[in-house]
KOLVEX-436917 format. One record per residue: residue number from 1; residue in three letters; x, y, z of N, C-alpha, C in turn. Coordinates in Angstrom, 3 decimals, decimal comma. Each point is the difference from the previous one (the first is absolute). Last residue first. Layout:
BEGIN
<site nr="NUM" rest="ALA" n_u="X" n_v="Y" n_w="Z" ca_u="X" ca_v="Y" ca_w="Z" c_u="X" c_v="Y" c_w="Z"/>
...
This chain:
BEGIN
<site nr="85" rest="ASP" n_u="152,284" n_v="70,187" n_w="-16,882" ca_u="-0,181" ca_v="0,338" ca_w="-1,470" c_u="0,599" c_v="-1,103" c_w="-1,299"/>
<site nr="84" rest="GLU" n_u="-1,606" n_v="0,044" n_w="5,515" ca_u="0,883" ca_v="-0,249" ca_w="-0,321" c_u="-0,608" c_v="0,317" c_w="-1,792"/>
<site nr="83" rest="PRO" n_u="-2,362" n_v="1,897" n_w="4,955" ca_u="-0,444" ca_v="-0,902" ca_w="-1,210" c_u="1,619" c_v="0,256" c_w="-0,706"/>
<site nr="82" rest="THR" n_u="-0,366" n_v="1,064" n_w="4,953" ca_u="0,001" ca_v="0,362" ca_w="-1,299" c_u="0,122" c_v="-0,664" c_w="-0,935"/>
<site nr="81" rest="LEU" n_u="-0,439" n_v="-1,501" n_w="4,600" ca_u="-1,436" ca_v="0,581" ca_w="-0,736" c_u="0,049" c_v="0,570" c_w="-1,227"/>
<site nr="80" rest="PHE" n_u="3,830" n_v="-1,616" n_w="3,072" ca_u="-0,950" ca_v="-1,419" ca_w="-0,414" c_u="-1,500" c_v="0,382" c_w="-1,322"/>
<site nr="79" rest="ARG" n_u="3,757" n_v="3,194" n_w="1,505" ca_u="0,217" ca_v="-0,507" ca_w="-1,256" c_u="-0,931" c_v="-1,244" c_w="0,099"/>
<site nr="78" rest="THR" n_u="-0,909" n_v="2,960" n_w="3,741" ca_u="0,298" ca_v="0,700" ca_w="-1,498" c_u="0,117" c_v="-0,513" c_w="-1,459"/>
<site nr="77" rest="ILE" n_u="1,129" n_v="-2,252" n_w="4,826" ca_u="-2,080" ca_v="-0,162" ca_w="-0,026" c_u="0,044" c_v="1,048" c_w="-2,226"/>
<site nr="76" rest="ARG" n_u="4,090" n_v="0,144" n_w="2,301" ca_u="-0,635" ca_v="-1,530" ca_w="-0,668" c_u="-1,210" c_v="0,336" c_w="-0,389"/>
<site nr="75" rest="GLU" n_u="2,119" n_v="3,629" n_w="1,932" ca_u="0,522" ca_v="0,341" ca_w="-1,766" c_u="-0,894" c_v="-1,869" c_w="0,257"/>
<site nr="74" rest="ARG" n_u="-1,295" n_v="1,594" n_w="3,906" ca_u="-0,345" ca_v="0,483" ca_w="-1,075" c_u="0,342" c_v="-0,191" c_w="-1,487"/>
<site nr="73" rest="ALA" n_u="2,554" n_v="-1,252" n_w="3,569" ca_u="-1,769" ca_v="-1,634" ca_w="0,575" c_u="-0,811" c_v="0,875" c_w="-1,917"/>
<site nr="72" rest="GLU" n_u="3,877" n_v="2,389" n_w="1,676" ca_u="0,740" ca_v="-1,424" ca_w="-1,346" c_u="-1,404" c_v="-0,845" c_w="0,111"/>
<site nr="71" rest="PRO" n_u="-0,029" n_v="4,074" n_w="2,453" ca_u="-0,043" ca_v="0,570" ca_w="-1,201" c_u="0,144" c_v="-1,696" c_w="-0,983"/>
<site nr="70" rest="SER" n_u="-2,512" n_v="-0,402" n_w="4,316" ca_u="1,493" ca_v="0,268" ca_w="0,235" c_u="0,204" c_v="0,607" c_w="-2,022"/>
<site nr="69" rest="LEU" n_u="-4,914" n_v="0,508" n_w="2,109" ca_u="0,620" ca_v="-1,030" ca_w="0,068" c_u="1,578" c_v="0,723" c_w="-0,130"/>
<site nr="68" rest="SER" n_u="-3,550" n_v="1,795" n_w="3,645" ca_u="0,661" ca_v="0,018" ca_w="-1,860" c_u="0,687" c_v="-1,707" c_w="0,306"/>
<site nr="67" rest="PRO" n_u="-4,562" n_v="2,917" n_w="2,805" ca_u="0,894" ca_v="-1,191" ca_w="0,228" c_u="0,282" c_v="0,467" c_w="-1,813"/>
<site nr="66" rest="SER" n_u="-0,348" n_v="3,289" n_w="3,918" ca_u="-1,048" ca_v="-0,555" ca_w="-0,491" c_u="1,195" c_v="-1,554" c_w="-1,286"/>
<site nr="65" rest="SER" n_u="1,312" n_v="2,572" n_w="4,144" ca_u="-1,308" ca_v="0,854" ca_w="-0,553" c_u="-1,001" c_v="-0,760" c_w="-0,775"/>
<site nr="64" rest="PRO" n_u="1,922" n_v="-3,018" n_w="3,473" ca_u="0,050" ca_v="0,954" ca_w="-1,432" c_u="-0,551" c_v="0,752" c_w="-0,255"/>
<site nr="63" rest="GLU" n_u="0,773" n_v="-1,222" n_w="4,912" ca_u="-0,536" ca_v="0,049" ca_w="-0,720" c_u="0,472" c_v="0,407" c_w="-0,783"/>
<site nr="62" rest="GLU" n_u="2,611" n_v="-1,449" n_w="3,318" ca_u="-0,382" ca_v="0,901" ca_w="-0,311" c_u="-0,439" c_v="-0,484" c_w="-1,266"/>
<site nr="61" rest="HIS" n_u="2,102" n_v="-1,400" n_w="5,590" ca_u="-1,077" ca_v="-0,794" ca_w="-1,391" c_u="-0,240" c_v="1,228" c_w="-0,862"/>
<site nr="60" rest="GLY" n_u="3,274" n_v="0,303" n_w="3,615" ca_u="0,879" ca_v="-1,190" ca_w="-1,469" c_u="-1,316" c_v="0,582" c_w="-0,659"/>
<site nr="59" rest="GLU" n_u="-2,250" n_v="-0,114" n_w="5,011" ca_u="1,353" ca_v="0,630" ca_w="-1,001" c_u="0,768" c_v="-0,996" c_w="-0,450"/>
<site nr="58" rest="VAL" n_u="-4,828" n_v="1,008" n_w="1,041" ca_u="1,038" ca_v="-0,928" ca_w="-0,213" c_u="1,055" c_v="0,389" c_w="-0,733"/>
<site nr="57" rest="ARG" n_u="-3,628" n_v="2,713" n_w="0,665" ca_u="-0,143" ca_v="-0,291" ca_w="0,817" c_u="1,178" c_v="-1,474" c_w="0,024"/>
<site nr="56" rest="ASP" n_u="-2,909" n_v="0,698" n_w="-3,086" ca_u="1,016" ca_v="1,038" ca_w="-0,594" c_u="0,685" c_v="0,020" c_w="1,297"/>
<site nr="55" rest="PRO" n_u="-3,703" n_v="-3,274" n_w="-0,099" ca_u="1,093" ca_v="-0,060" ca_w="-1,355" c_u="0,737" c_v="1,115" c_w="0,429"/>
<site nr="54" rest="HIS" n_u="-3,613" n_v="-0,997" n_w="3,319" ca_u="0,377" ca_v="0,533" ca_w="-0,634" c_u="1,799" c_v="-0,121" c_w="-0,265"/>
<site nr="53" rest="ARG" n_u="-3,746" n_v="-3,097" n_w="0,686" ca_u="-0,899" ca_v="1,560" ca_w="-0,238" c_u="0,763" c_v="1,168" c_w="-0,221"/>
<site nr="52" rest="ARG" n_u="1,901" n_v="-5,026" n_w="-0,535" ca_u="-1,273" ca_v="0,475" ca_w="-0,824" c_u="-0,653" c_v="1,460" c_w="-0,308"/>
<site nr="51" rest="VAL" n_u="3,368" n_v="-1,623" n_w="3,626" ca_u="0,633" ca_v="0,840" ca_w="-1,324" c_u="-1,215" c_v="-0,289" c_w="-0,911"/>
<site nr="50" rest="ALA" n_u="-1,089" n_v="-0,984" n_w="3,965" ca_u="0,134" ca_v="1,531" ca_w="0,390" c_u="0,791" c_v="0,815" c_w="-1,398"/>
<site nr="49" rest="GLU" n_u="-1,490" n_v="-4,955" n_w="0,651" ca_u="-1,042" ca_v="0,869" ca_w="-0,125" c_u="0,731" c_v="1,564" c_w="0,208"/>
<site nr="48" rest="ARG" n_u="2,871" n_v="-2,901" n_w="0,619" ca_u="-0,840" ca_v="-0,220" ca_w="-1,156" c_u="-0,701" c_v="0,363" c_w="-0,483"/>
<site nr="47" rest="ILE" n_u="1,583" n_v="0,016" n_w="4,594" ca_u="0,904" ca_v="0,688" ca_w="-1,170" c_u="-0,157" c_v="-0,161" c_w="-1,079"/>
<site nr="46" rest="PHE" n_u="-2,572" n_v="-2,487" n_w="2,460" ca_u="-0,625" ca_v="1,704" ca_w="0,570" c_u="1,121" c_v="0,762" c_w="-0,693"/>
<site nr="45" rest="LEU" n_u="0,119" n_v="-4,857" n_w="0,107" ca_u="-1,380" ca_v="0,461" ca_w="-0,819" c_u="-0,313" c_v="1,597" c_w="0,011"/>
<site nr="44" rest="LEU" n_u="3,852" n_v="-1,960" n_w="2,256" ca_u="0,227" ca_v="0,003" ca_w="-1,303" c_u="-1,550" c_v="0,441" c_w="-1,166"/>
<site nr="43" rest="HIS" n_u="0,449" n_v="-0,407" n_w="4,570" ca_u="0,614" ca_v="0,678" ca_w="-0,024" c_u="-0,234" c_v="0,282" c_w="-1,368"/>
<site nr="42" rest="LYS" n_u="-2,202" n_v="-3,564" n_w="1,945" ca_u="-1,021" ca_v="1,464" ca_w="-0,216" c_u="1,016" c_v="1,045" c_w="-0,243"/>
<site nr="41" rest="ARG" n_u="2,221" n_v="-4,262" n_w="0,253" ca_u="-1,189" ca_v="0,230" ca_w="-0,735" c_u="-0,251" c_v="1,271" c_w="-0,500"/>
<site nr="40" rest="TYR" n_u="2,968" n_v="-0,739" n_w="3,758" ca_u="0,130" ca_v="0,241" ca_w="-1,065" c_u="-1,063" c_v="-0,319" c_w="-1,426"/>
<site nr="39" rest="ARG" n_u="-1,418" n_v="-0,947" n_w="3,736" ca_u="-0,178" ca_v="1,633" ca_w="0,278" c_u="0,805" c_v="0,049" c_w="-1,596"/>
<site nr="38" rest="ASP" n_u="-0,919" n_v="-4,463" n_w="1,121" ca_u="-1,287" ca_v="1,213" ca_w="0,002" c_u="0,984" c_v="1,393" c_w="-0,021"/>
<site nr="37" rest="CYS" n_u="2,852" n_v="-3,537" n_w="1,083" ca_u="0,217" ca_v="0,372" ca_w="-1,738" c_u="-1,927" c_v="0,745" c_w="0,154"/>
<site nr="36" rest="PHE" n_u="0,843" n_v="0,082" n_w="3,962" ca_u="1,548" ca_v="0,520" ca_w="-0,329" c_u="0,183" c_v="-0,698" c_w="-1,294"/>
<site nr="35" rest="LYS" n_u="-3,371" n_v="-1,988" n_w="3,227" ca_u="-0,526" ca_v="1,826" ca_w="-0,169" c_u="1,490" c_v="0,867" c_w="-1,473"/>
<site nr="34" rest="CYS" n_u="-2,175" n_v="-5,091" n_w="0,370" ca_u="1,288" ca_v="0,436" ca_w="0,292" c_u="0,062" c_v="1,464" c_w="-0,498"/>
<site nr="33" rest="LEU" n_u="-3,294" n_v="-3,387" n_w="-0,048" ca_u="-0,140" ca_v="-0,299" ca_w="0,859" c_u="1,482" c_v="1,024" c_w="0,610"/>
<site nr="32" rest="LEU" n_u="-2,265" n_v="0,384" n_w="-4,125" ca_u="-1,559" ca_v="-0,109" ca_w="1,336" c_u="0,897" c_v="-0,246" c_w="1,212"/>
<site nr="31" rest="LEU" n_u="2,014" n_v="-0,682" n_w="-3,971" ca_u="0,073" ca_v="1,688" ca_w="0,169" c_u="-0,891" c_v="0,279" c_w="0,893"/>
<site nr="30" rest="HIS" n_u="0,553" n_v="-4,318" n_w="-1,219" ca_u="1,248" ca_v="0,921" ca_w="0,067" c_u="-0,024" c_v="1,022" c_w="0,957"/>
<site nr="29" rest="ILE" n_u="-3,406" n_v="-2,396" n_w="-2,962" ca_u="-0,136" ca_v="-0,634" ca_w="1,759" c_u="1,568" c_v="0,614" c_w="1,246"/>
<site nr="28" rest="ARG" n_u="-0,644" n_v="1,491" n_w="-5,330" ca_u="-1,013" ca_v="0,624" ca_w="1,128" c_u="-0,131" c_v="-0,697" c_w="0,867"/>
<site nr="27" rest="LEU" n_u="2,953" n_v="-1,541" n_w="-2,607" ca_u="0,378" ca_v="1,400" ca_w="0,074" c_u="-1,025" c_v="0,497" c_w="0,929"/>
<site nr="26" rest="PRO" n_u="-1,136" n_v="-3,999" n_w="-1,283" ca_u="1,240" ca_v="-0,321" ca_w="0,699" c_u="0,485" c_v="1,016" c_w="0,503"/>
<site nr="25" rest="LEU" n_u="-3,017" n_v="0,023" n_w="-3,381" ca_u="-0,213" ca_v="-0,296" ca_w="1,248" c_u="0,803" c_v="-0,499" c_w="1,120"/>
<site nr="24" rest="LEU" n_u="1,230" n_v="1,169" n_w="-4,013" ca_u="-1,315" ca_v="1,141" ca_w="0,231" c_u="-0,070" c_v="-0,259" c_w="1,299"/>
<site nr="23" rest="LEU" n_u="2,005" n_v="-3,185" n_w="-2,971" ca_u="0,822" ca_v="0,901" ca_w="0,491" c_u="-0,464" c_v="0,772" c_w="0,805"/>
<site nr="22" rest="ARG" n_u="-2,707" n_v="-2,555" n_w="-2,678" ca_u="1,234" ca_v="-0,823" ca_w="0,887" c_u="1,295" c_v="0,528" c_w="0,741"/>
<site nr="21" rest="PHE" n_u="-3,718" n_v="2,258" n_w="-2,904" ca_u="-0,597" ca_v="-0,245" ca_w="1,212" c_u="1,076" c_v="-0,788" c_w="0,638"/>
<site nr="20" rest="PRO" n_u="2,331" n_v="3,076" n_w="-3,170" ca_u="-1,133" ca_v="-0,799" ca_w="-0,556" c_u="-0,642" c_v="-0,987" c_w="1,884"/>
<site nr="19" rest="LEU" n_u="1,991" n_v="4,871" n_w="-1,542" ca_u="0,307" ca_v="-0,889" ca_w="0,893" c_u="-1,223" c_v="-1,031" c_w="-0,722"/>
<site nr="18" rest="LYS" n_u="0,447" n_v="4,378" n_w="-2,629" ca_u="-0,469" ca_v="-0,128" ca_w="0,760" c_u="0,649" c_v="-1,077" c_w="0,179"/>
<site nr="17" rest="ARG" n_u="3,207" n_v="4,244" n_w="-0,766" ca_u="-1,469" ca_v="-1,652" ca_w="-0,839" c_u="-0,534" c_v="-0,320" c_w="1,394"/>
<site nr="16" rest="ASP" n_u="3,168" n_v="3,519" n_w="0,836" ca_u="-0,702" ca_v="-0,247" ca_w="-1,615" c_u="-0,609" c_v="-0,542" c_w="-0,431"/>
<site nr="15" rest="LEU" n_u="0,276" n_v="0,307" n_w="4,809" ca_u="-0,078" ca_v="1,444" ca_w="-0,482" c_u="0,091" c_v="-0,220" c_w="-1,600"/>
<site nr="14" rest="SER" n_u="1,179" n_v="-3,737" n_w="2,015" ca_u="-1,658" ca_v="0,529" ca_w="0,668" c_u="-0,246" c_v="1,350" c_w="-0,542"/>
<site nr="13" rest="ASP" n_u="4,601" n_v="-1,417" n_w="0,782" ca_u="-1,148" ca_v="-0,636" ca_w="-1,424" c_u="-0,672" c_v="0,440" c_w="-0,015"/>
<site nr="12" rest="SER" n_u="1,624" n_v="1,264" n_w="4,357" ca_u="0,423" ca_v="0,572" ca_w="-1,228" c_u="-0,370" c_v="-0,622" c_w="-1,850"/>
<site nr="11" rest="VAL" n_u="-1,410" n_v="-2,107" n_w="4,081" ca_u="-0,432" ca_v="1,330" ca_w="0,111" c_u="0,177" c_v="0,644" c_w="-1,065"/>
<site nr="10" rest="LEU" n_u="2,016" n_v="-4,146" n_w="0,153" ca_u="-0,599" ca_v="-0,394" ca_w="-1,109" c_u="-1,151" c_v="1,619" c_w="1,039"/>
<site nr="9" rest="ARG" n_u="4,443" n_v="-0,137" n_w="1,632" ca_u="0,103" ca_v="0,060" ca_w="-1,415" c_u="-1,466" c_v="-0,488" c_w="-0,269"/>
<site nr="8" rest="THR" n_u="-0,392" n_v="0,117" n_w="4,157" ca_u="0,772" ca_v="1,295" ca_w="-0,526" c_u="0,273" c_v="-0,375" c_w="-1,303"/>
<site nr="7" rest="ALA" n_u="-0,783" n_v="-3,950" n_w="1,930" ca_u="-1,304" ca_v="1,034" ca_w="0,428" c_u="0,048" c_v="1,068" c_w="-0,512"/>
<site nr="6" rest="GLU" n_u="3,456" n_v="-2,873" n_w="0,145" ca_u="-0,087" ca_v="-0,102" ca_w="-0,879" c_u="-1,917" c_v="1,323" c_w="0,290"/>
<site nr="5" rest="LYS" n_u="3,629" n_v="0,020" n_w="2,885" ca_u="0,064" ca_v="0,574" ca_w="-0,865" c_u="-0,635" c_v="-0,447" c_w="-1,370"/>
<site nr="4" rest="CYS" n_u="-1,528" n_v="-1,243" n_w="4,353" ca_u="0,242" ca_v="1,767" ca_w="-0,205" c_u="0,849" c_v="0,031" c_w="-1,656"/>
<site nr="3" rest="SER" n_u="-1,853" n_v="-4,868" n_w="0,808" ca_u="0,977" ca_v="1,068" ca_w="0,658" c_u="-0,382" c_v="1,244" c_w="-0,443"/>
<site nr="2" rest="LEU" n_u="-3,895" n_v="-4,082" n_w="-0,263" ca_u="1,135" ca_v="0,709" ca_w="-1,205" c_u="0,511" c_v="0,842" c_w="1,327"/>
<site nr="1" rest="MET" n_u="-2,269" n_v="-5,068" n_w="0,753" ca_u="-0,035" ca_v="1,544" ca_w="0,296" c_u="0,872" c_v="1,229" c_w="-0,577"/>
């Protein structure tokens, strides 16, 4: 049986990657038995969905107006693409 500490770590990991069956099965059993860890999972899912739907409302999140390269990167690319005489 997983501890709550292990279960919450796996819940967090499962948001970033697909868990192997050997970890997923014990996690699902734990979530069926532990209302606190299941509530934690639901909160994480809610937060992830809220940020996806409203990224403009996340404090400190600024969408760049247009992607741009630094002056140094522009110079390196120009040197690489410019044929030498």
